[in-house]
N, C-alpha and C positions, 0 to 999 in steps of 0.2 A: 504493499500501499504505500503511495506518495504521501510526502508530507501535508499537501494540499487535501488529499482524499481523506487524511486522518481527521484535520480540521472539520471537514464536512461530515464525516461520519461520527465525530462527535457530537456534531450539531443534531443529527438525525436521530442518535441514542438516546441524548438528553431529552428531547422531545417525547420519548416514550412514556414518562412518567407524569402524572399530572401536575406535580410541582415544579417539575423542570420545565414543563410545557408553558405554564403560565409566566414564569420567571423570565424565559427566553422571548416569549412573546413580548412581555413587558419591555424588553430591551430591544425590541425590533428585528427580533432574529439574529442577535449577536451570539458568538460563543466568547466568553470572556475568559482570558488565559492569565496564567501567573508564570514569570520565567523566574525559575529557581536555580541559579548559576548564571552569573551575568558576565563571564568572560568573553574572550573572542570568540570561541565556537558557539556558546549560547546565544551571543546577540546576533552573529552570523546567520543562524537558522531562524531566528524570532523574525529578524527582516523580511525574510522570505514567507513565513507563516503569516505575518502582518499583512500581506497584500492580498491574501485570501478574502473574498467579499464575506463580511459577517464575522471576522475575526478580530479581535482587540485585545492587546496586553494592558491589563488594569493594574499589575503588580510586577515591581522588579524586586527580587530576592536575592542578596548576595551578603555573605559574612565580611566581605571586603566593600565597605560604604563607595569608594570611589567607582568601582564597578556598578554598583546597583544605579548610581546617579548618572552615568554614562548610558546605561540601558534605559533609564527613564527618558533621556534625552533623545535618544534614537527612536524608541517604539512609541511612545505616548507622554508628553509632557505633564499631562494630566495624572499619571499613574501615581500608585501609592509604593513607597520605598520601605524595605524593612531587611534586618540582618537573620531572622528567625523563621524559617520555613514554616514553622506551627502556626504563626499569625495568619500565613497564608491559607492554611487548611482550615483554621476556623473562620475565615472570610467565605461569607455567603454570597459574596457576589462574583466569586470565582468558580467557572465550571469545569476547567482543564487547567493542569499544571504541565510545565516544559520543564523537565528535570535535565539540567546540563551542568551539574556538580562533578567533581571528582569521583571517580568510579566507587571508591568506598561508602559514599552516600547513596548511591542508586537505591539500593533495595529499600532501607528504612523509609525514605521519603515516598516510594511508589506504594508500598504497603499501608503506610498511612494516608496518603491521598485517596486510595481505594476505599479504605474504611470512612473516610470523610464525604465519600461520595463524588469524587473527582475523577474525571478520566485522565489519564497520563500519556504523553509523550516522554520517554526517556532515552537519553543518549547512549550509543554503544559506548563500550560492552554492557549488555544488560546489568551484570552485576560482578561482584568481586569473586564469588565463589558460586559453585553449582548449587549448594543448599540454598544460598540467597536466591538465585534463579527462581528456584522451585516454588520458593514462599512468595515470591512475586506472582508467578502464574496462580498460585492457590488463590491469592488476595482477589486478583482480578475477576477470577471465576465465582468467588464466593460473594463478592459484592457488584457482579454484573457489570463491570466497568471497562471500557476501551483502554486497553494499553498496547502501544505501540514501541518498538524499539527502533532507533537511527540507522537501520540499514537500508539507507537509500540507492546502495549500488545496483541492487536486484531490479530496481527500476529502469535501468538504463536498456533503452530498446535493442541494442546490439547483442546484449547478452541473452535475450529472447530468441534470437537468430541462432547463437551459440547452442542453445538449450534444444531449440527444434533440430539441428544438424546432429547433435549427439543421439538425440532421443529416436529420430528417424533411422538410425542406423548408418548414415551416410559416411561416419568416421570409422565404422568397424566396431567391433567390442573394445570399449575403454576400460581396460584393467589397473591404469597407472596414472595418477594425477600429481603434479608438481605445482606449489604454490610457494611464492618467494617474495620477500620485502627486504631490500638491500639500501643502507646508506653508511656513509662514511663520517664518523664522529670522532675519527683520531684526529690530533693526540689527546685533546683535552676534553671530550665528551660535554657534559653540561657543566663543567668547572668544579672548582673546590671552594665556593664560598664558606665562611665560616658562621656559625651560629652568631645572630643578632637579636637585638630588642625588636619587640612585634610592632610592625608599623603603624602609625596613626590609621584609625578607621577600620582595622582588622580585627575580628573576633577570633583569635587564633584557637581558643578553646572550642568553639564550634566549628571551626573548621576542621580539628582533629576528629571531633565526634567519637564513632565507634573505634578509630584506630587508637592506637597506644599513644600517652602524653610524650613528648618530646619538646624540646626548645625550639624556637622558630628557626627557620633556615630557609633562606630565599629557593633554595633549589626544590624543596618540597612544596613549594608554591606554585600557583599559576601553570605555566606552560610545561614545566618539567616535573610535575608529580608523578607523571608515568613511570618514573624511573624507580620508583620505591614501593616494595612490596607491600606497605602499610597501606596502599592507596590505589595500586594499580597492578598491571602485568607486564608492564613493558610493549615492545613492539608486537608480540603476537595477540595482545588484546586490543592494541591501538589500531593497527594495520591488517593484520592476520585474521580478525573478526569478520572483516566486511569479505575477504575472499573465501574463508569458510563458507560463509552463508551463500556465495554466488555458488560454489562447488555442490552445495547439497540442493540449491535449486535446479542449477543445469542435471545433476545426476539423478533427480527425483529420490532422494534419501534424506532422513532425517536425523541420524546420530550414528556415528561409529561405535564399532564392538567394543576395540580396545583402543588404547593411547599409550604411546611410549614416547620417551623425548629424552635429549641428552643435551647439555649446554654449560658454558662456564664463562666468567668474566675473565678474559686473556690480557687485555692489552689497555683498555680504558682504565685511567687511574683519576677518577672524578668521584662526586660524593654520590653518584648511582649506584644501584644494587642489582640491577638486571642484568642477566648474561649478554655478552656482546656478540657471542655465537650461540645458536639454539637451531636445533634440528628436531622435528617432532613427526611421529608416523603415526597416522590413522588408519585403521583396517575396518573398512566397510564390509557389508557383505558379499559384495561382488567386485570391489576395487581397493586398491592401497593409495593413500594419499601422502605424500611427503613435503612437509613445510620446513622453509629455511628462513631464518631471522638473523641477518649479518648487518652489523653496526660497525664493519671494519673495512668495508669497501662497497662502493655504491655503482660496481657494474651490472651486479645481478645476472641474468642469464644470456644476456645477448642474442644474436640472431635476428636482426633487423632489416626490413625492407628498407632501402633508400627512398626518400620523401616522405616516409610516414613519421606522424608525431606518435610519441608514445608516453604515458603516465609518467611524470616525475624524471623524465629524461633530462641529464643535463651536458651530454655530449653526443658524438655522432655514433656511437656504438653502443651504448649502455642500454640497459633494459631493467631498470631497479625493481620494478613491481609487476607482479602478473601472475597468470595460471596457465599452465600447460595440459592439456588433455592428450594422451598417446592412444591411439586407435590403431587398431590391425590395418586400416586403410590410409592412416595418415596422422599427424599431429596438428593440433588447433591450439595456437597460442593467442592469449586475448589479455587485456588490462581495461582500465575504465574508458578508454578512447576508441580502441580498435580492436579487431582479431583478424588472424590471420590462419589459413589453412596450408599446410604443406605436405604434399601426396608423399605416401610411403613410396621409397625408391623400390 
C-alpha cells in the first residue's frame, strides 16, 4: 500500500464507527495526523503525506524541541508541539499517528496508539525485535486499527514487472537470490565524539526510553543512532529490510525457515557497535537468499550496462545496492531505479 493510499484507507476505516464518522464529518472529511519523531526522515515523509487531500498534521511531537518546532513550520504553523508522545495519544483530535522515531521506540508507541484508537504509519524497520513486531501485529488486530510499515519500495512499478517475469517462469527456476548493501565508511566511520552535556531542548531520558541509561553522546542521537544495538540494527535493518520485503514480494513467500549469519567489526574504529562486514543466509522452502552488508567498500556487485543509472551509484562501475535473482534461464539484477536481465550463456 502506498503512503497516500494509507491515508485514504485510514479515513475510510475511521468512518466505519459512529464516533469517528461524526468526528470526521465535523472536520470536513479530514484525517488529522500527528508526527511523532520530527527528524529528517519523518519530516520528509510527512511533507508528502500532507499533500494528500483531506490529510492534515495537527501535532508535531519530538523529544528534541528544535525538531518539533521545525516540523510545525514545515507542516502546519497552527499545529501543536509536544515532547511527550503520550500527550498525542490523549488528544481526541488526532485520528492517526505517523511514527518516525528511532527504532527502539516503534513498538511501544504503536501498541499504545492502537489501544488509544489511533491508526498508525510506522517507519521501517517495524520493530527492534521479532517479539516486539508480534506484539504490534496483535495490538493492531485486537483494536481493529490500520497499521502500515514504511516499506515503500514494494510500490515501485518496475518491481511488479520483475515479479511477473519470475512468477511466469521466464527466468526459469530461481533457487538463489543475492541482496547487497555496500558503502565505504573508512577510515573514521561515524567518528569518535566524546560524551557531552545534554543539548538545550532535548529530553534525553525520554529519548532513551526503554533503552539502557547512558550519558548523552551525539553519535547516539539523530542520524547515527542506527550504529548502536540499543536503538537499531545497522545496515541490515536500515537498508536490508527494504530488499528483504521486495524479495518476499517477488518470490511470493512470507518468511524463511532458518537464518544464520556471521559478521565482525574489523576495520572501523569509531563509536559505533555494528559489524562493518556482515553476511546472512536465509533458507526458504524453495530457494536460498544470501545477504551482504559491507561498510568498507562501496563497489557492490558491479556488472553495469553503459548509460544506465543505478541506485546509490558514485562512479562508472559501482553498483552498491540491489538484488540479483539467478534462474536456470538467466539472471535478473535490479534496484530501486532499474532492472536488467542477462540470459544464461
